[in-house]
BALOBA-1460 file (C-alpha; in Angstrom, 3 decimals):
// residues 335
<rec num="1" residu="x" x="-65.283" y="73.892" z="-32.689"/>
<rec num="2" residu="x" x="-66.466" y="77.717" z="-32.449"/>
<rec num="3" residu="x" x="-66.816" y="79.613" z="-35.513"/>
<rec num="4" residu="x" x="-63.562" y="81.742" z="-36.776"/>
<rec num="5" residu="x" x="-66.007" y="83.587" z="-38.406"/>
<rec num="6" residu="x" x="-68.986" y="86.569" z="-36.838"/>
<rec num="7" residu="x" x="-72.085" y="85.510" z="-37.983"/>
<rec num="8" residu="x" x="-73.117" y="88.986" z="-38.006"/>
<rec num="9" residu="x" x="-69.983" y="90.074" z="-40.475"/>
<rec num="10" residu="x" x="-70.789" y="92.425" z="-43.295"/>
<rec num="11" residu="x" x="-71.197" y="90.236" z="-46.697"/>
<rec num="12" residu="x" x="-72.938" y="92.317" z="-49.437"/>
<rec num="13" residu="x" x="-73.595" y="91.881" z="-53.230"/>
<rec num="14" residu="x" x="-71.520" y="93.159" z="-54.780"/>
<rec num="15" residu="x" x="-71.415" y="94.974" z="-58.456"/>
<rec num="16" residu="x" x="-68.198" y="93.499" z="-60.528"/>
<rec num="17" residu="x" x="-66.057" y="94.125" z="-63.709"/>
<rec num="18" residu="x" x="-63.523" y="92.714" z="-64.847"/>
<rec num="19" residu="x" x="-59.714" y="93.319" z="-63.770"/>
<rec num="20" residu="x" x="-61.864" y="96.232" z="-61.426"/>
<rec num="21" residu="x" x="-62.315" y="96.131" z="-57.890"/>
<rec num="22" residu="x" x="-65.839" y="94.763" z="-57.006"/>
<rec num="23" residu="x" x="-68.364" y="97.363" z="-55.647"/>
<rec num="24" residu="x" x="-70.701" y="97.066" z="-52.670"/>
<rec num="25" residu="x" x="-74.495" y="97.434" z="-53.373"/>
<rec num="26" residu="x" x="-76.857" y="95.793" z="-51.009"/>
<rec num="27" residu="x" x="-76.328" y="93.368" z="-47.781"/>
<rec num="28" residu="x" x="-76.649" y="90.083" z="-47.840"/>
<rec num="29" residu="x" x="-79.929" y="88.665" z="-45.752"/>
<rec num="30" residu="x" x="-80.369" y="85.245" z="-46.900"/>
<rec num="31" residu="x" x="-78.993" y="83.182" z="-44.273"/>
<rec num="32" residu="x" x="-78.185" y="79.746" z="-46.359"/>
<rec num="33" residu="x" x="-76.200" y="82.373" z="-48.433"/>
<rec num="34" residu="x" x="-74.031" y="84.007" z="-45.452"/>
<rec num="35" residu="x" x="-74.098" y="80.802" z="-43.982"/>
<rec num="36" residu="x" x="-72.140" y="79.369" z="-47.256"/>
<rec num="37" residu="x" x="-70.265" y="82.645" z="-47.264"/>
<rec num="38" residu="x" x="-68.834" y="82.315" z="-43.868"/>
<rec num="39" residu="x" x="-67.953" y="78.072" z="-44.584"/>
<rec num="40" residu="x" x="-65.651" y="79.275" z="-47.282"/>
<rec num="41" residu="x" x="-64.096" y="82.094" z="-45.594"/>
<rec num="42" residu="x" x="-63.482" y="79.742" z="-42.524"/>
<rec num="43" residu="x" x="-62.215" y="76.934" z="-44.758"/>
<rec num="44" residu="x" x="-59.632" y="79.726" z="-46.267"/>
<rec num="45" residu="x" x="-58.744" y="80.553" z="-42.826"/>
<rec num="46" residu="x" x="-57.563" y="77.568" z="-41.994"/>
<rec num="47" residu="x" x="-55.487" y="76.879" z="-45.308"/>
<rec num="48" residu="x" x="-53.896" y="80.431" z="-44.796"/>
<rec num="49" residu="x" x="-53.052" y="79.465" z="-40.892"/>
<rec num="50" residu="x" x="-51.816" y="75.839" z="-42.137"/>
<rec num="51" residu="x" x="-49.158" y="77.354" z="-44.826"/>
<rec num="52" residu="x" x="-47.392" y="79.848" z="-42.620"/>
<rec num="53" residu="x" x="-48.649" y="83.246" z="-45.588"/>
<rec num="54" residu="x" x="-48.092" y="85.462" z="-42.834"/>
<rec num="55" residu="x" x="-44.405" y="84.777" z="-43.026"/>
<rec num="56" residu="x" x="-41.966" y="83.739" z="-46.076"/>
<rec num="57" residu="x" x="-41.701" y="80.170" z="-45.016"/>
<rec num="58" residu="x" x="-43.696" y="79.494" z="-47.988"/>
<rec num="59" residu="x" x="-41.399" y="80.585" z="-50.365"/>
<rec num="60" residu="x" x="-38.673" y="78.722" z="-49.175"/>
<rec num="61" residu="x" x="-40.252" y="75.722" z="-49.490"/>
<rec num="62" residu="x" x="-41.688" y="76.109" z="-52.878"/>
<rec num="63" residu="x" x="-38.102" y="77.315" z="-54.138"/>
<rec num="64" residu="x" x="-36.513" y="74.394" z="-52.607"/>
<rec num="65" residu="x" x="-38.874" y="72.202" z="-54.541"/>
<rec num="66" residu="x" x="-38.019" y="73.352" z="-57.701"/>
<rec num="67" residu="x" x="-34.684" y="73.643" z="-56.937"/>
<rec num="68" residu="x" x="-35.101" y="69.911" z="-56.746"/>
<rec num="69" residu="x" x="-36.240" y="69.365" z="-60.337"/>
<rec num="70" residu="x" x="-33.280" y="71.617" z="-61.169"/>
<rec num="71" residu="x" x="-30.594" y="69.382" z="-59.943"/>
<rec num="72" residu="x" x="-32.916" y="66.018" z="-60.987"/>
<rec num="73" residu="x" x="-32.270" y="67.767" z="-64.551"/>
<rec num="74" residu="x" x="-28.372" y="67.203" z="-64.561"/>
<rec num="75" residu="x" x="-28.722" y="63.712" z="-63.980"/>
<rec num="76" residu="x" x="-28.980" y="62.955" z="-67.496"/>
<rec num="77" residu="x" x="-25.993" y="62.844" z="-68.340"/>
<rec num="78" residu="x" x="-26.630" y="60.014" z="-71.001"/>
<rec num="79" residu="x" x="-28.150" y="62.402" z="-73.161"/>
<rec num="80" residu="x" x="-26.482" y="63.458" z="-76.423"/>
<rec num="81" residu="x" x="-25.396" y="67.205" z="-76.834"/>
<rec num="82" residu="x" x="-28.657" y="68.141" z="-78.605"/>
<rec num="83" residu="x" x="-30.779" y="66.915" z="-75.623"/>
<rec num="84" residu="x" x="-28.251" y="68.141" z="-72.788"/>
<rec num="85" residu="x" x="-28.857" y="71.525" z="-74.763"/>
<rec num="86" residu="x" x="-32.293" y="71.560" z="-74.164"/>
<rec num="87" residu="x" x="-32.064" y="70.320" z="-70.657"/>
<rec num="88" residu="x" x="-29.699" y="73.437" z="-69.751"/>
<rec num="89" residu="x" x="-32.011" y="75.943" z="-70.839"/>
<rec num="90" residu="x" x="-34.530" y="74.687" z="-69.141"/>
<rec num="91" residu="x" x="-32.333" y="74.715" z="-66.033"/>
<rec num="92" residu="x" x="-31.783" y="78.572" z="-66.905"/>
<rec num="93" residu="x" x="-35.187" y="79.118" z="-67.285"/>
<rec num="94" residu="x" x="-36.456" y="77.458" z="-63.935"/>
<rec num="95" residu="x" x="-33.104" y="79.547" z="-62.394"/>
<rec num="96" residu="x" x="-34.520" y="82.998" z="-63.709"/>
<rec num="97" residu="x" x="-37.920" y="82.856" z="-62.334"/>
<rec num="98" residu="x" x="-36.825" y="80.786" z="-58.850"/>
<rec num="99" residu="x" x="-34.568" y="84.461" z="-58.509"/>
<rec num="100" residu="x" x="-37.692" y="86.239" z="-58.884"/>
<rec num="101" residu="x" x="-39.661" y="84.299" z="-56.833"/>
<rec num="102" residu="x" x="-36.293" y="84.153" z="-53.722"/>
<rec num="103" residu="x" x="-35.565" y="88.012" z="-54.205"/>
<rec num="104" residu="x" x="-38.416" y="90.335" z="-55.518"/>
<rec num="105" residu="x" x="-41.664" y="88.464" z="-54.046"/>
<rec num="106" residu="x" x="-39.721" y="87.415" z="-50.826"/>
<rec num="107" residu="x" x="-38.291" y="90.954" z="-50.085"/>
<rec num="108" residu="x" x="-42.322" y="92.065" z="-50.898"/>
<rec num="109" residu="x" x="-43.677" y="89.438" z="-48.454"/>
<rec num="110" residu="x" x="-41.628" y="90.287" z="-45.705"/>
<rec num="111" residu="x" x="-41.912" y="94.228" z="-46.020"/>
<rec num="112" residu="x" x="-45.547" y="94.539" z="-46.817"/>
<rec num="113" residu="x" x="-47.459" y="91.784" z="-48.327"/>
<rec num="114" residu="x" x="-47.293" y="88.895" z="-45.067"/>
<rec num="115" residu="x" x="-48.563" y="91.694" z="-42.927"/>
<rec num="116" residu="x" x="-51.375" y="92.408" z="-45.358"/>
<rec num="117" residu="x" x="-52.516" y="89.065" z="-45.300"/>
<rec num="118" residu="x" x="-52.311" y="88.809" z="-41.461"/>
<rec num="119" residu="x" x="-54.427" y="92.105" z="-41.151"/>
<rec num="120" residu="x" x="-57.038" y="90.962" z="-43.666"/>
<rec num="121" residu="x" x="-57.633" y="87.607" z="-41.746"/>
<rec num="122" residu="x" x="-58.300" y="89.742" z="-38.484"/>
<rec num="123" residu="x" x="-60.279" y="91.744" z="-39.891"/>
<rec num="124" residu="x" x="-62.454" y="88.809" z="-41.012"/>
<rec num="125" residu="x" x="-62.156" y="87.010" z="-37.860"/>
<rec num="126" residu="x" x="-63.390" y="90.535" z="-35.592"/>
<rec num="127" residu="x" x="-65.998" y="91.121" z="-38.186"/>
<rec num="128" residu="x" x="-64.382" y="94.161" z="-39.564"/>
<rec num="129" residu="x" x="-63.851" y="93.249" z="-42.930"/>
<rec num="130" residu="x" x="-66.262" y="94.199" z="-45.501"/>
<rec num="131" residu="x" x="-66.891" y="91.311" z="-47.570"/>
<rec num="132" residu="x" x="-68.295" y="91.460" z="-51.314"/>
<rec num="133" residu="x" x="-69.628" y="88.517" z="-53.189"/>
<rec num="134" residu="x" x="-70.879" y="88.058" z="-56.802"/>
<rec num="135" residu="x" x="-73.581" y="85.255" z="-57.273"/>
<rec num="136" residu="x" x="-74.126" y="83.792" z="-60.562"/>
<rec num="137" residu="x" x="-76.371" y="80.677" z="-61.366"/>
<rec num="138" residu="x" x="-73.173" y="78.313" z="-61.745"/>
<rec num="139" residu="x" x="-70.371" y="79.973" z="-59.395"/>
<rec num="140" residu="x" x="-70.287" y="82.054" z="-56.292"/>
<rec num="141" residu="x" x="-67.365" y="84.289" z="-56.185"/>
<rec num="142" residu="x" x="-66.053" y="86.454" z="-52.550"/>
<rec num="143" residu="x" x="-63.501" y="89.284" z="-52.279"/>
<rec num="144" residu="x" x="-61.953" y="91.031" z="-49.294"/>
<rec num="145" residu="x" x="-59.711" y="93.265" z="-50.585"/>
<rec num="146" residu="x" x="-56.487" y="95.500" z="-48.416"/>
<rec num="147" residu="x" x="-54.279" y="97.489" z="-50.418"/>
<rec num="148" residu="x" x="-52.172" y="95.445" z="-52.063"/>
<rec num="149" residu="x" x="-53.694" y="92.101" z="-51.466"/>
<rec num="150" residu="x" x="-57.069" y="90.739" z="-52.400"/>
<rec num="151" residu="x" x="-58.490" y="87.486" z="-51.447"/>
<rec num="152" residu="x" x="-60.433" y="85.868" z="-53.967"/>
<rec num="153" residu="x" x="-62.670" y="82.637" z="-53.623"/>
<rec num="154" residu="x" x="-64.450" y="81.406" z="-56.149"/>
<rec num="155" residu="x" x="-66.862" y="77.715" z="-55.591"/>
<rec num="156" residu="x" x="-68.593" y="76.488" z="-58.867"/>
<rec num="157" residu="x" x="-71.914" y="75.302" z="-57.688"/>
<rec num="158" residu="x" x="-72.817" y="71.484" z="-57.605"/>
<rec num="159" residu="x" x="-69.307" y="70.839" z="-57.270"/>
<rec num="160" residu="x" x="-66.974" y="70.200" z="-54.607"/>
<rec num="161" residu="x" x="-64.372" y="72.504" z="-56.271"/>
<rec num="162" residu="x" x="-63.372" y="75.322" z="-54.454"/>
<rec num="163" residu="x" x="-60.187" y="77.604" z="-55.383"/>
<rec num="164" residu="x" x="-58.396" y="80.002" z="-53.142"/>
<rec num="165" residu="x" x="-56.393" y="82.417" z="-54.383"/>
<rec num="166" residu="x" x="-54.078" y="85.976" z="-53.387"/>
<rec num="167" residu="x" x="-53.634" y="88.708" z="-56.126"/>
<rec num="168" residu="x" x="-51.010" y="90.684" z="-55.766"/>
<rec num="169" residu="x" x="-50.703" y="94.253" z="-56.585"/>
<rec num="170" residu="x" x="-47.467" y="96.310" z="-56.739"/>
<rec num="171" residu="x" x="-44.711" y="93.444" z="-57.593"/>
<rec num="172" residu="x" x="-43.207" y="95.089" z="-60.517"/>
<rec num="173" residu="x" x="-42.412" y="92.746" z="-63.623"/>
<rec num="174" residu="x" x="-39.329" y="91.613" z="-65.576"/>
<rec num="175" residu="x" x="-38.221" y="91.046" z="-69.662"/>
<rec num="176" residu="x" x="-36.348" y="88.316" z="-70.013"/>
<rec num="177" residu="x" x="-34.714" y="86.840" z="-73.026"/>
<rec num="178" residu="x" x="-35.118" y="83.256" z="-74.041"/>
<rec num="179" residu="x" x="-33.260" y="81.357" z="-76.677"/>
<rec num="180" residu="x" x="-34.004" y="79.483" z="-79.567"/>
<rec num="181" residu="x" x="-32.701" y="76.779" z="-78.500"/>
<rec num="182" residu="x" x="-34.298" y="74.550" z="-81.269"/>
<rec num="183" residu="x" x="-33.187" y="76.925" z="-84.140"/>
<rec num="184" residu="x" x="-29.344" y="76.503" z="-82.492"/>
<rec num="185" residu="x" x="-29.362" y="73.212" z="-82.477"/>
<rec num="186" residu="x" x="-30.675" y="72.322" z="-86.163"/>
<rec num="187" residu="x" x="-30.034" y="73.420" z="-89.475"/>
<rec num="188" residu="x" x="-32.110" y="75.327" z="-91.517"/>
<rec num="189" residu="x" x="-34.469" y="72.935" z="-93.407"/>
<rec num="190" residu="x" x="-34.866" y="70.963" z="-90.241"/>
<rec num="191" residu="x" x="-35.616" y="73.834" z="-88.180"/>
<rec num="192" residu="x" x="-38.915" y="75.393" z="-90.561"/>
<rec num="193" residu="x" x="-39.738" y="71.615" z="-90.622"/>
<rec num="194" residu="x" x="-40.046" y="71.383" z="-86.824"/>
<rec num="195" residu="x" x="-41.748" y="74.739" z="-86.976"/>
<rec num="196" residu="x" x="-44.432" y="74.119" z="-89.551"/>
<rec num="197" residu="x" x="-44.931" y="70.258" z="-88.227"/>
<rec num="198" residu="x" x="-44.580" y="70.533" z="-83.933"/>
<rec num="199" residu="x" x="-44.461" y="74.068" z="-82.695"/>
<rec num="200" residu="x" x="-46.542" y="75.494" z="-84.427"/>
<rec num="201" residu="x" x="-49.522" y="72.906" z="-83.518"/>
<rec num="202" residu="x" x="-48.368" y="73.018" z="-79.581"/>
<rec num="203" residu="x" x="-48.865" y="76.742" z="-79.932"/>
<rec num="204" residu="x" x="-52.606" y="76.813" z="-81.326"/>
<rec num="205" residu="x" x="-53.169" y="73.975" z="-78.413"/>
<rec num="206" residu="x" x="-52.204" y="76.850" z="-76.032"/>
<rec num="207" residu="x" x="-53.957" y="79.154" z="-77.967"/>
<rec num="208" residu="x" x="-56.981" y="77.953" z="-78.146"/>
<rec num="209" residu="x" x="-56.911" y="77.005" z="-74.563"/>
<rec num="210" residu="x" x="-55.358" y="78.317" z="-71.487"/>
<rec num="211" residu="x" x="-54.130" y="81.120" z="-73.542"/>
<rec num="212" residu="x" x="-55.244" y="85.192" z="-73.514"/>
<rec num="213" residu="x" x="-53.694" y="88.856" z="-75.235"/>
<rec num="214" residu="x" x="-52.613" y="91.696" z="-74.223"/>
<rec num="215" residu="x" x="-52.660" y="94.655" z="-76.811"/>
<rec num="216" residu="x" x="-52.620" y="91.600" z="-79.447"/>
<rec num="217" residu="x" x="-49.455" y="89.878" z="-77.626"/>
<rec num="218" residu="x" x="-49.489" y="85.936" z="-76.883"/>
<rec num="219" residu="x" x="-50.301" y="85.700" z="-72.643"/>
<rec num="220" residu="x" x="-49.885" y="83.005" z="-70.452"/>
<rec num="221" residu="x" x="-51.510" y="82.758" z="-66.704"/>
<rec num="222" residu="x" x="-50.748" y="79.633" z="-65.061"/>
<rec num="223" residu="x" x="-49.407" y="78.271" z="-61.663"/>
<rec num="224" residu="x" x="-47.406" y="75.169" z="-62.940"/>
<rec num="225" residu="x" x="-43.859" y="75.709" z="-63.889"/>
<rec num="226" residu="x" x="-43.840" y="73.223" z="-66.797"/>
<rec num="227" residu="x" x="-46.793" y="74.752" z="-68.376"/>
<rec num="228" residu="x" x="-44.892" y="78.175" z="-67.969"/>
<rec num="229" residu="x" x="-41.199" y="76.992" z="-69.382"/>
<rec num="230" residu="x" x="-42.921" y="74.659" z="-71.989"/>
<rec num="231" residu="x" x="-44.852" y="77.924" z="-73.322"/>
<rec num="232" residu="x" x="-41.742" y="79.932" z="-73.155"/>
<rec num="233" residu="x" x="-39.672" y="77.840" z="-75.219"/>
<rec num="234" residu="x" x="-42.318" y="77.840" z="-78.156"/>
<rec num="235" residu="x" x="-42.243" y="81.946" z="-78.004"/>
<rec num="236" residu="x" x="-38.652" y="82.690" z="-77.473"/>
<rec num="237" residu="x" x="-36.966" y="85.683" z="-77.541"/>
<rec num="238" residu="x" x="-38.294" y="88.715" z="-74.807"/>
<rec num="239" residu="x" x="-40.827" y="87.764" z="-72.376"/>
<rec num="240" residu="x" x="-42.151" y="89.917" z="-70.033"/>
<rec num="241" residu="x" x="-42.693" y="87.784" z="-66.312"/>
<rec num="242" residu="x" x="-44.710" y="88.683" z="-63.360"/>
<rec num="243" residu="x" x="-46.063" y="87.428" z="-60.570"/>
<rec num="244" residu="x" x="-49.877" y="88.350" z="-59.907"/>
<rec num="245" residu="x" x="-50.850" y="86.145" z="-57.741"/>
<rec num="246" residu="x" x="-50.438" y="82.362" z="-55.023"/>
<rec num="247" residu="x" x="-53.221" y="79.373" z="-55.270"/>
<rec num="248" residu="x" x="-53.494" y="78.374" z="-51.881"/>
<rec num="249" residu="x" x="-54.811" y="74.504" z="-52.214"/>
<rec num="250" residu="x" x="-55.198" y="71.822" z="-49.719"/>
<rec num="251" residu="x" x="-51.918" y="70.119" z="-50.792"/>
<rec num="252" residu="x" x="-49.227" y="73.637" z="-51.748"/>
<rec num="253" residu="x" x="-49.266" y="76.824" z="-52.456"/>
<rec num="254" residu="x" x="-48.428" y="77.854" z="-56.413"/>
<rec num="255" residu="x" x="-47.124" y="80.992" z="-57.468"/>
<rec num="256" residu="x" x="-49.264" y="81.950" z="-60.563"/>
<rec num="257" residu="x" x="-47.257" y="83.641" z="-63.352"/>
<rec num="258" residu="x" x="-48.242" y="86.250" z="-65.963"/>
<rec num="259" residu="x" x="-46.231" y="85.415" z="-69.418"/>
<rec num="260" residu="x" x="-46.366" y="87.893" z="-72.296"/>
<rec num="261" residu="x" x="-44.455" y="87.065" z="-75.656"/>
<rec num="262" residu="x" x="-43.326" y="90.186" z="-76.748"/>
<rec num="263" residu="x" x="-41.721" y="89.399" z="-80.146"/>
<rec num="264" residu="x" x="-45.166" y="87.622" z="-81.091"/>
<rec num="265" residu="x" x="-48.572" y="88.243" z="-82.495"/>
<rec num="266" residu="x" x="-51.412" y="85.709" z="-80.772"/>
<rec num="267" residu="x" x="-52.734" y="83.299" z="-83.012"/>
<rec num="268" residu="x" x="-55.918" y="82.930" z="-80.723"/>
<rec num="269" residu="x" x="-58.137" y="84.917" z="-83.320"/>
<rec num="270" residu="x" x="-56.717" y="82.744" z="-86.690"/>
<rec num="271" residu="x" x="-56.264" y="79.314" z="-84.716"/>
<rec num="272" residu="x" x="-59.267" y="77.749" z="-86.698"/>
<rec num="273" residu="x" x="-58.484" y="78.957" z="-89.986"/>
<rec num="274" residu="x" x="-54.772" y="77.168" z="-89.729"/>
<rec num="275" residu="x" x="-56.106" y="73.905" z="-88.126"/>
<rec num="276" residu="x" x="-58.078" y="73.185" z="-91.304"/>
<rec num="277" residu="x" x="-54.792" y="72.915" z="-92.929"/>
<rec num="278" residu="x" x="-53.546" y="70.211" z="-90.881"/>
<rec num="279" residu="x" x="-52.873" y="66.635" z="-91.228"/>
<rec num="280" residu="x" x="-53.813" y="64.211" z="-88.898"/>
<rec num="281" residu="x" x="-50.179" y="63.959" z="-86.877"/>
<rec num="282" residu="x" x="-50.072" y="67.898" z="-86.803"/>
<rec num="283" residu="x" x="-53.551" y="67.417" z="-84.981"/>
<rec num="284" residu="x" x="-52.508" y="65.309" z="-82.287"/>
<rec num="285" residu="x" x="-49.823" y="67.469" z="-81.818"/>
<rec num="286" residu="x" x="-52.082" y="70.464" z="-81.673"/>
<rec num="287" residu="x" x="-54.437" y="67.998" z="-79.134"/>
<rec num="288" residu="x" x="-51.992" y="67.390" z="-76.699"/>
<rec num="289" residu="x" x="-51.440" y="70.754" z="-75.635"/>
<rec num="290" residu="x" x="-55.312" y="71.320" z="-76.043"/>
<rec num="291" residu="x" x="-55.349" y="68.420" z="-73.210"/>
<rec num="292" residu="x" x="-52.684" y="69.868" z="-70.383"/>
<rec num="293" residu="x" x="-54.608" y="73.435" z="-71.224"/>
<rec num="294" residu="x" x="-58.349" y="72.148" z="-70.285"/>
<rec num="295" residu="x" x="-58.624" y="68.789" z="-70.797"/>
<rec num="296" residu="x" x="-57.487" y="65.384" z="-68.344"/>
<rec num="297" residu="x" x="-56.978" y="61.727" z="-69.268"/>
<rec num="298" residu="x" x="-58.939" y="59.345" z="-66.894"/>
<rec num="299" residu="x" x="-59.673" y="55.120" z="-66.740"/>
<rec num="300" residu="x" x="-62.890" y="54.334" z="-67.400"/>
<rec num="301" residu="x" x="-64.239" y="50.167" z="-67.192"/>
<rec num="302" residu="x" x="-64.443" y="48.936" z="-70.789"/>
<rec num="303" residu="x" x="-68.233" y="48.383" z="-71.183"/>
<rec num="304" residu="x" x="-67.445" y="44.685" z="-71.857"/>
<rec num="305" residu="x" x="-64.974" y="43.803" z="-69.341"/>
<rec num="306" residu="x" x="-64.735" y="44.112" z="-65.876"/>
<rec num="307" residu="x" x="-61.009" y="43.971" z="-65.512"/>
<rec num="308" residu="x" x="-60.072" y="45.979" z="-68.586"/>
<rec num="309" residu="x" x="-59.930" y="49.854" z="-68.541"/>
<rec num="310" residu="x" x="-59.796" y="52.279" z="-70.866"/>
<rec num="311" residu="x" x="-58.584" y="55.836" z="-71.715"/>
<rec num="312" residu="x" x="-60.594" y="58.585" z="-71.921"/>
<rec num="313" residu="x" x="-59.622" y="62.105" z="-72.853"/>
<rec num="314" residu="x" x="-61.826" y="65.042" z="-71.521"/>
<rec num="315" residu="x" x="-62.100" y="68.172" z="-72.840"/>
<rec num="316" residu="x" x="-63.968" y="70.913" z="-71.128"/>
<rec num="317" residu="x" x="-65.313" y="73.381" z="-73.745"/>
<rec num="318" residu="x" x="-68.058" y="76.533" z="-72.966"/>
<rec num="319" residu="x" x="-71.016" y="76.279" z="-74.673"/>
<rec num="320" residu="x" x="-69.676" y="79.776" z="-76.441"/>
<rec num="321" residu="x" x="-66.588" y="77.700" z="-77.864"/>
<rec num="322" residu="x" x="-68.510" y="74.828" z="-78.692"/>
<rec num="323" residu="x" x="-69.013" y="76.221" z="-82.247"/>
<rec num="324" residu="x" x="-65.807" y="77.078" z="-83.011"/>
<rec num="325" residu="x" x="-64.892" y="73.295" z="-82.485"/>
<rec num="326" residu="x" x="-67.514" y="71.573" z="-84.029"/>
<rec num="327" residu="x" x="-65.199" y="71.704" z="-87.892"/>
<rec num="328" residu="x" x="-62.120" y="70.550" z="-85.168"/>
<rec num="329" residu="x" x="-63.756" y="67.569" z="-84.132"/>
<rec num="330" residu="x" x="-65.243" y="66.838" z="-87.613"/>
<rec num="331" residu="x" x="-61.519" y="66.533" z="-88.403"/>
<rec num="332" residu="x" x="-61.184" y="64.152" z="-85.875"/>
<rec num="333" residu="x" x="-63.611" y="61.830" z="-86.184"/>
<rec num="334" residu="x" x="-62.608" y="61.650" z="-90.312"/>
<rec num="335" residu="x" x="-58.842" y="60.763" z="-89.237"/>
């Protein structure tokens, strides 16, 4: 099969700073690196064409799948009034997010972004695109820029995992109000107990993993709707929401949500100190959102039996953060 990307396409090493556009430096002449970048670009073109990202049908697919979830939530008629209140709140949050997708994102995609994606891919195929790469000992990042769309491809060295993302510029964000459903359904004493023993540990699990900050406020960037909803329920009040990218996967296209809890101060820098006062039950609740954030659960064969399987929890912790985790791991061992 003939290559979709010409071998002489302009590929450059870039000066890349966080949050800024990469600036091209010298041309990439190493043949192995060029071949690797071209292969990544071809895989990306295939995925973009597979999901029809020049048009807006992928948005309809995304909305319809989420609406099926909403319809499914309405089937729990046997739940008590408190559970129904929680379910109804989740449904309203989902509807707010989908309204954002079905209107603002769709209009922006039809009027501008879809055309830019088509132009970006055509520039790559014709060899006109300027491809900027940033290589470290562990990753290879590939960037192609347009006015309102940036193609980002990231490959982890010695790992088959490749992430492909279209970052979006110029789509305004909005503020929505998230009800404090737990405070509504519980009396003051029950709510204070829930907040101390459950809600705060869950917040800290996100704070120490996926969460970031903006002006001291908690920020969540996620492509998982369930994570966005859970996080917003933990931070009721005024939430700023915007769509800053889409993830292009082999099996689907996911919207990247950017969320800011405007009424709160981030717990990220205080997390370790707060955790020191936790009992075992609180620590387990904390670990539940840690696993949702940076962990996974797998089944491994038991060493003493070929037939038996045992669940193993794995958490990805960077070398820099490992020292912070030592007291947490010690607490788990002692419990």
